[in-house]
Every structure is written in C-alpha cells, then in structure tokens.
C-alpha positions in Angstrom: 78.7 131.1 105.8 75.9 130.2 103.5 74.6 133.6 103.7 77.8 135.2 102.9 78.2 133.0 99.8 74.6 133.8 98.6 75.6 137.4 98.5 78.5 136.5 96.4 76.4 134.6 93.8 74.0 137.5 93.9 76.9 139.9 93.1 78.2 137.7 90.4 74.5 137.7 88.7 74.7 141.4 88.7 77.9 141.4 87.0 76.3 139.1 84.4 73.2 141.4 84.0 75.4 144.3 83.5 76.5 143.0 80.3 80.0 141.4 81.2 78.6 138.1 80.6 77.3 138.6 77.2 77.2 135.9 74.4 80.7 135.3 73.1 82.5 137.0 75.9 85.1 135.2 77.9 83.8 133.4 80.8 84.4 135.4 84.2 86.9 133.5 86.5 85.3 131.2 89.2 84.4 133.1 92.2 84.7 130.1 94.6 86.5 126.7 94.8 85.7 123.9 97.3 88.4 121.4 98.0 87.4 118.5 100.3 90.3 117.2 102.2 93.6 118.5 103.5 95.8 115.7 102.9 98.7 115.9 100.4 96.2 115.6 97.6 93.8 118.6 98.7 96.8 120.7 99.7 98.4 120.4 96.5 95.2 120.9 94.6 94.8 124.3 96.7 98.3 125.4 95.7 98.1 124.5 92.1 94.4 126.0 91.8 95.9 129.4 93.2 98.6 129.0 90.5 96.0 128.5 87.8 93.1 130.9 88.8 94.9 133.6 90.2 94.7 135.5 93.6 91.1 136.6 93.5 89.4 133.2 93.6 88.3 132.2 97.1 89.7 128.7 97.9 88.0 126.8 101.0 89.5 123.6 102.1 87.5 121.3 104.1 89.0 119.0 106.6 87.0 116.8 109.2 90.3 115.6 111.2 94.0 117.1 111.0 95.5 118.6 108.0 98.0 116.1 106.6 95.6 113.3 106.1 97.4 110.1 105.8 100.7 112.1 106.4 100.9 111.9 110.1 103.3 111.7 113.2 102.9 110.6 116.7 104.8 111.4 119.7 106.9 108.9 121.8 109.5 109.8 124.3 109.4 113.4 123.5 110.2 112.8 119.8 108.0 112.8 116.8 107.8 109.6 114.5 106.0 109.1 111.1 102.9 106.9 111.4 101.7 107.4 107.6 103.5 107.9 104.2 106.8 108.0 105.4 109.4 108.1 102.4 109.8 110.1 99.0 111.5 109.0 95.8 114.4 111.2 94.7 112.4 111.6 91.4 109.2 112.8 92.8 109.6 116.2 91.5 106.5 117.8 92.6 107.4 116.8 96.2 111.0 118.2 96.0 109.8 121.5 94.4 107.3 121.6 97.2 109.9 121.4 99.8 112.3 123.9 98.0 109.4 126.6 97.6 108.3 126.0 101.1 111.8 126.5 102.7 111.6 123.0 104.2 114.5 120.6 104.5 115.0 117.1 103.3 116.7 114.3 105.4 117.9 110.9 104.1 117.6 109.1 107.5 119.7 106.5 108.5 121.4 103.6 106.5 119.2 100.5 106.9 119.9 96.7 106.8 117.2 94.7 105.1 116.2 90.9 106.0 113.4 88.8 104.6 111.7 86.3 107.0 109.9 83.4 105.9 108.2 82.6 109.3 111.2 80.5 110.5 114.2 82.1 109.5 116.0 84.9 107.2 116.0 84.0 103.8 118.0 87.0 102.9 120.3 89.3 105.0 122.0 92.4 103.8 125.6 93.2 104.8 127.2 96.6 105.6 129.3 95.8 102.6 127.9 96.8 99.1 130.0 94.0 97.3 128.8 91.4 99.7 125.3 92.2 98.9 125.7 92.3 95.5 127.4 88.7 95.6 124.5 87.4 97.7 122.1 88.4 95.1 124.1 86.9 92.5 124.4 83.7 94.2 120.8 83.6 95.3 119.0 84.9 92.4 121.1 85.2 89.5 120.7 88.5 87.6 116.9 88.7 88.4 117.5 91.7 90.5 119.1 93.6 87.5 116.5 92.5 85.1 113.7 94.0 87.9 115.9 97.1 88.2 116.0 97.6 84.5 112.0 96.9 83.9 111.4 99.7 86.7 113.8 102.1 85.3 112.1 101.6 81.9 108.5 102.4 83.4 110.1 105.3 85.3 111.5 106.9 82.0 108.2 106.9 80.5 106.4 108.0 83.6 108.9 111.1 84.2 107.1 112.6 80.9 104.2 114.0 83.1 106.2 116.6 84.3 107.0 118.1 81.0 103.4 117.7 79.9 102.2 119.4 83.0 105.0 122.2 82.4 103.4 122.9 79.2 99.9 122.9 80.7 98.5 119.7 79.1 95.8 117.9 81.2 93.7 114.6 80.9 90.2 113.7 81.6 90.8 110.3 82.7 93.8 108.4 84.4 93.8 105.8 81.5 94.3 108.9 79.2 97.2 110.0 81.3 98.9 106.8 81.3 98.3 106.2 77.4 99.9 109.8 76.8 103.0 108.8 78.8 103.7 105.2 77.2 100.9 104.2 74.9 98.1 101.5 75.3 100.7 98.9 76.6 101.7 101.2 79.4 98.0 102.1 80.2 97.3 98.2 80.3 99.5 97.9 83.2 96.6 98.4 85.4 94.8 95.4 83.9 97.6 92.9 84.5 99.2 91.8 87.7 102.5 92.7 88.9 103.4 88.5 89.0 102.2 88.3 85.3 104.3 91.2 84.3 107.4 90.1 86.0 107.1 86.5 84.9 106.5 87.9 81.2 109.9 89.9 81.7 111.6 86.7 82.7 111.7 87.2 86.3 112.0 83.8 88.3 109.2 82.7 90.9 112.0 82.4 93.7 112.8 86.0 93.3 109.0 87.0 93.3 108.4 84.9 96.2 111.4 86.2 98.2 111.9 89.5 97.1 108.7 91.2 95.2 106.2 89.9 97.7 107.8 91.3 100.7 108.0 94.6 98.8 104.4 94.6 97.9 103.7 93.5 101.6 105.4 96.3 103.4 104.4 99.1 100.8 100.8 98.2 100.1 99.6 95.5 102.6 99.2 93.0 99.6 100.8 90.5 97.2 101.6 90.1 93.6 97.8 90.1 92.5 97.9 93.9 92.6 98.1 95.8 89.3 101.6 95.9 87.3 101.6 99.7 87.6 101.2 100.1 91.4 103.6 97.2 91.6 106.3 99.0 90.0 105.6 102.0 92.1 106.2 99.8 94.8 109.5 98.4 93.6 110.5 102.3 93.2 109.9 102.6 97.1 112.5 99.8 97.6 115.2 101.9 96.2 117.8 103.3 98.5 117.6 106.8 97.2 114.6 108.0 99.3 114.3 110.8 101.7 111.7 112.5 103.8 110.8 116.0 105.0 112.6 117.1 108.5 110.1 117.6 111.0 107.3 115.4 109.3 106.2 115.1 105.8 102.7 116.6 106.8 104.6 119.8 107.1 104.3 120.1 103.2 100.4 120.1 103.3 100.3 123.0 106.3 103.0 124.8 104.0 101.1 124.4 100.6 97.8 125.6 102.2 99.4 128.7 103.6 101.2 129.5 100.4 97.9 129.0 98.5 96.1 131.5 100.7 93.4 128.9 101.3 90.7 129.1 104.1 90.8 125.9 105.9 87.1 124.9 107.6 87.2 122.4 110.1 84.2 120.4 109.3 82.9 117.3 107.8 81.4 117.4 104.3 78.2 115.4 104.2 76.9 116.3 100.6 77.6 118.0 97.5 74.5 119.3 95.3 74.1 120.7 91.9 71.8 123.8 92.0 70.3 126.0 89.5 69.3 129.5 90.0 67.3 131.6 87.5 68.6 135.1 86.4 66.4 138.0 85.5 67.4 137.8 81.7 66.2 134.5 81.5 69.4 132.6 81.9 70.3 130.1 84.6 73.3 130.4 86.8 74.8 126.8 88.1 76.5 126.1 91.1 77.3 123.4 93.6 76.0 123.5 97.2 78.4 121.9 99.8 76.5 121.0 103.0 79.0 120.3 106.2 78.9 119.8 110.0 80.9 121.7 112.5 81.1 121.7 116.1 78.6 124.6 115.9 76.3 122.7 113.6 75.4 122.2 109.8 76.0 125.0 107.4 76.4 125.1 103.6 78.4 127.1 101.1 78.0 127.5 97.2 80.9 127.1 94.7 81.9 127.2 91.1 84.1 124.3 91.3 84.6 121.3 93.7 87.6 119.0 94.1 87.0 115.7 96.2 90.5 115.1 97.7 89.3 112.2 99.9 88.7 108.5 99.0 85.3 107.6 98.1 84.7 104.1 100.0 82.1 101.6 99.2 80.2 100.2 102.0 80.0 103.6 104.1 80.0 106.5 101.6 81.2 109.6 103.5 80.0 112.2 100.9 76.5 112.0 99.1 75.6 113.6 96.0 72.5 115.1 95.1 70.5 116.4 92.0 73.1 115.0 89.5 74.1 111.4 88.7 77.8 110.3 89.1 79.4 108.4 85.8 79.8 104.9 85.7 79.8 102.3 88.3 83.3 102.0 89.6 83.4 105.3 91.8 83.3 103.4 95.2 86.0 101.1 96.0 87.3 99.1 98.7 90.5 100.1 100.8 93.0 98.2 102.5 93.7 98.4 106.2 96.9 98.7 107.6 97.8 99.0 111.2 100.8 101.1 112.0 102.2 100.4 115.4 105.2 102.2 117.0 106.9 100.4 120.0 109.7 101.4 122.2 111.4 98.6 123.3 113.7 95.7 122.9 113.4 93.6 119.8 112.9 90.0 120.6 115.9 89.0 118.1 115.6 85.1 119.4 112.2 85.2 117.3 114.3 85.6 114.2 116.8 83.0 114.9 119.4 85.3 116.8 119.6 84.2 120.6 122.3 86.7 121.2 121.0 90.3 120.3 124.8 91.4 120.0 125.0 89.5 116.5 121.8 91.0 115.1 122.2 93.6 112.4 119.2 94.0 110.7 117.0 97.3 111.0 114.1 96.5 108.3 112.6 93.2 108.6 110.1 92.2 105.5 108.1 89.0 105.4 107.1 86.5 102.9 103.7 84.9 102.9 103.3 82.4 105.2 100.8 80.6 107.5 100.2 82.4 110.7 102.1 85.6 109.7 100.5 88.2 111.8 102.9 91.0 110.6 104.1 92.7 107.4 107.2 94.3 108.5 109.4 95.4 111.4 111.7 98.4 111.0 113.8 100.7 113.3 111.9 104.1 113.0 113.9 107.6 113.5 112.5 110.4 114.6 111.3 113.2 111.9 114.0 115.3 113.4 116.8 113.2 113.8 118.9 113.1 116.8 122.8 113.1 116.6 123.0 109.7 117.9 120.5 106.7 118.0 120.1 104.5 121.1 121.8 101.1 120.5 119.2 99.0 122.6 115.7 99.8 123.4 114.6 102.0 120.6 111.3 103.0 118.5 110.3 100.3 116.1 107.4 100.4 113.7 105.3 97.2 112.9 102.9 97.0 110.0 100.3 94.5 110.2 96.9 93.9 108.7 95.1 93.6 112.3 96.0 95.3 115.5 98.7 93.4 117.3 97.4 91.5 120.7 99.5 91.5 123.7 100.5 88.0 123.1 102.0 89.0 119.6 103.8 92.0 121.1 105.4 89.8 123.6 106.5 87.3 120.7 108.3 90.4 119.1 109.7 92.1 122.0 111.3 91.2 125.1 110.2 94.5 126.8 108.6 97.6 125.8 107.4 100.9 127.8 105.2 102.4 125.0 102.8 101.8 122.2 101.0 103.8 119.9 98.6 102.1 117.2 97.2 103.9 114.1 94.6 102.4 112.0 94.9 103.4 108.5 92.5 102.7 105.2 96.0 103.2 103.6 95.3 102.3 100.1 92.8 100.8 97.6 92.4 97.0 97.8 94.1 96.5 94.4 93.2 94.1 91.8 94.2 93.8 87.9 90.2 93.5 87.3 89.1 96.5 89.3 88.6 99.5 86.7 89.8 103.1 87.8 87.4 105.5 89.0 86.6 108.7 86.6 88.1 112.0 87.3 85.2 114.2 86.1 82.1 113.3 88.3 80.0 116.3 86.9 80.5 119.5 84.9 82.9 121.1 87.5 83.3 118.3 90.1 86.6 116.6 90.2 87.6 113.1 91.7 91.5 113.9 92.8 91.7 110.3 94.3 90.7 108.5 91.3 94.4 108.2 90.5 95.1 106.1 93.6 93.5 103.1 91.7 96.4 103.3 89.3 98.9 103.8 92.3 98.7 105.5 95.5 101.7 107.4 96.7 102.2 111.2 97.8 103.6 111.9 94.5 100.8 110.3 92.6 98.4 112.6 94.7 100.5 115.7 93.7 100.3 114.9 90.0 96.5 114.2 90.1 96.2 117.6 91.8 98.1 119.7 89.1 96.2 117.6 86.5 93.0 118.7 87.9 94.1 122.4 88.3 95.1 122.4 84.6 92.0 120.5 83.6 89.4 122.6 85.4 91.1 125.8 84.3 91.1 124.6 80.6 87.7 123.3 80.8 86.2 126.5 82.4 87.6 128.7 79.8 87.1 126.2 77.1 90.7 125.8 76.2 90.2 122.2 74.5 93.4 122.3 73.0 95.3 121.3 76.1 92.9 118.6 76.9 93.5 114.9 76.1 95.9 115.7 73.1 97.4 112.8 71.1 101.0 112.5 70.4 102.2 114.7 73.0 105.7 113.3 73.1 106.2 113.8 69.2 104.5 117.4 69.7 106.6 118.8 72.2 109.8 117.6 70.3 108.8 119.4 67.3 108.0 122.5 69.3 111.8 122.7 70.4 
C-alpha cells in the first residue's frame, strides 16, 4: 500500500514540474483523502467528501473493528436488536436524506409507556390515554413541561439554520463559531453553563428537574444535570415521541454511505499520523501526511493530502499519536463516559417496581431518578430492528442501561427468569461538564477532527453535521475560498440574497 501511494505522489510531483502547478495557477485537487473511523461520522465524511471533491479523488476509510462504530446490533433469538445509537429525531435532516438516498426504510417502532422510578416506587406513570397523561403532568408539575417544550423548540428553531448554511456552502473552523452563527454568543455560551442552570433560569421547578429532566439525562447520556445546556437540550429532544429508526438497523446507513461514496475500506488500526515534506527538483517542497496502521498482515503506511479523524481521541490511552507537528491547544483529549447496554431475553420482575401481579404492569420504558444504590439507568422493552407482526406479551427482550456491568444478583433483582444475556460496553459519549472546553476542528493544515462536535453534543445527526462542515471546510481551505468560511451575519446575508 505504501509503495503504491509513493508512486502516486511522484506522479503528482511530475504534474507540478510540468508547469501545471505554476505560481498563480489553481491548486490541483487532492489525490488521496484518509478518513479514520467508519462510524456514522466517518461514513458521512466519505459521502460528503465525494460530493465536494468529485469522482477522481481516492478516499480510504480505516476501521479497526466493524463498520458502524457506535451504531451496532446484537442477535438474540434469531432477531437483531440495537445496542448502540437507537433513535433518530424527525428533524434530523441529514439522517433523513441518507435514508432516502440509500433507499432504506424508516420505522417508528412501537408506542411506549413511560414510568419514572425513584428507587422504591414510580413517581410518574404514563397512561394509554393522552388526556390522562396531560392532566397528570399539570397536576404533578403545573405547566413546567410546556415551558421546557417551548424552551427546547426555541433552541431547535435556531439550530435548524445549520442546514440552510450548509446548503449554501458555508463552513466553520470551530464548533464555537458554528454555534455562534446559529444563535449568537448566548447560543454558543450554552456549552459553558449546565442544563440545571439554564432550566432554573427559564423558571423550571426543581421538582420537575429532579423527576423528569434528570431521568432523561441519565438514559440518554448516563449523566445528570451538570452536563452543558446544549447537550441537555439535545437530550430533551430525544424524549420526543416523534422518533424513528432505520429498518434493519441504523448501522446500515454507514455501510450504505461508504458504498455510495465509493470509498475503499481498510480493515486496520491507525497508530499514527505524521506530517512529511518532500523536496522537488524545482526547489519547492510538497507536503503530505503519512498514516501508519496495523492489519492482520502486519504494519503498513499510506500518504494523503487530507486526513479526517472520525474517532474519539481519549485521554489516558491515546489511540492515535501525531508526529512531526504539534496539536493546537490542550483540550484535544477528553474523558468518555462508559455506559453498558445489556439485552436480556426474559420476564421482568414487576414486583421490584411495586407490581406483585404482572397483569397490572403496563410500562415499557422505565427511567430512573438519582438515588442511593441505584445500579441501572433505565430498563426498556426492546424491539427488533425488523419488527415482527406481533410482539410477545410475556417473556421478551429488554434493554438495560447501566454505568457498570450487571452482576448476577442484580439481574436476579430485575428479572424473575431469563434465557439470554448480551452485554456491550460503550465509551458512549463525552463526560460532559460546563467547564470542559471544546476541542479544535483543525488539528493541522489539512488534518481535521470530526468528533470535536461531540463535546457540544453527541448524536448521530451531530456527527453528520460535523462531517458536512469538514467536507465544506476542507474544500474551501484547499482552494482558498475564504468567503465561505466563518462568515458573520449569515442569517441576514442569506435573507438579503433571496
């Protein structure tokens, strides 16, 4: 692989020596692009890079495990169930477009009945009837739930501007500048305050925060209301009823995008990225990036014009080292939060939740408040990625989220009997805090960090937005189209263009 790419670089040098790279001439297109990671971020990046740079560029995607990354399924009883990212919001326009372009199908799953558990009993249970749920909410919490809904909708209205900006080709060099373009300094400042502070400022009662907001933060991000206000708002949109998933598994989007992009997937673990200079005969220097990686056959390397890092860079155990160039700032590596996703085929112990007779137990999703000795974050009935015509009414598959693997004793508390247990440990999302800075997007001249956006909020759509931004940003920086980078007043500018 290394020798083939060497030849490509010599050929490119020959083109420059022939006079086609003379001063003032347009830059030639990049010959090779590397994308490290084949999750939804990396697959989206390959798709958008192909759109921007055209059919001639070679796109290599490195994946050390399975295509899909944190989008994955597991098999129980002959059916597949989501173990990673499970739901998509109706306003996630990139994901909706991917499904349409790839010829995939959406399914909304089954209706669920929510309950909130405080360690001894349910403090709230949904009914089959909308009007009863509405009256319960008003009785328990006044109109706090409507205030929260309006607050989240106001954030969504501003966030939706990103699709218009990207459709017009605008890009941003930092996550902060992207957020500021959507809603000003106050909007960008949401990453510097907690969701608890933001909701209290909006007049939301502590009771509603404790009994409704905290359980939603726990199920979606395994954390509580000390997380930043922006990711907290994203989490609250995930509690919407207008959610869907991809029939056959959300991971199908990743494999479909890679196929559509005509990307070359290399099964290997990238160990380092280095910056190299190569002198030319005319006295100039060509610059490129050397990607070193390991496969079952041994170590190898290839050379690239552009590199996109689409995997988390974690502190404590850096998975990729960088050579011959310094990384910007000190906030690149971060701590990630572990969440264990356990699928259990069995009978739920309804007595544990205060229902000795299982015939009267109706809830299909159980969220939890913070309480002493709480060993799980949520329990939910899990449907297969390809829905059967009828779901079982007794023993079925349940998904339990927990911060640590469940012990045999804990499984015995939650289930009266079970036949199959499948456990998946995820470093699922950043360990959020309103005091943690967001990493940079640009790591070097043409090295980009897609997962920087996770530190504002982690979600499938956020990764797709970051991939589109990096495809645009790398294209504009390659060809020096600076009028499409970090422009102020975009909302007004686009209005005036109409």
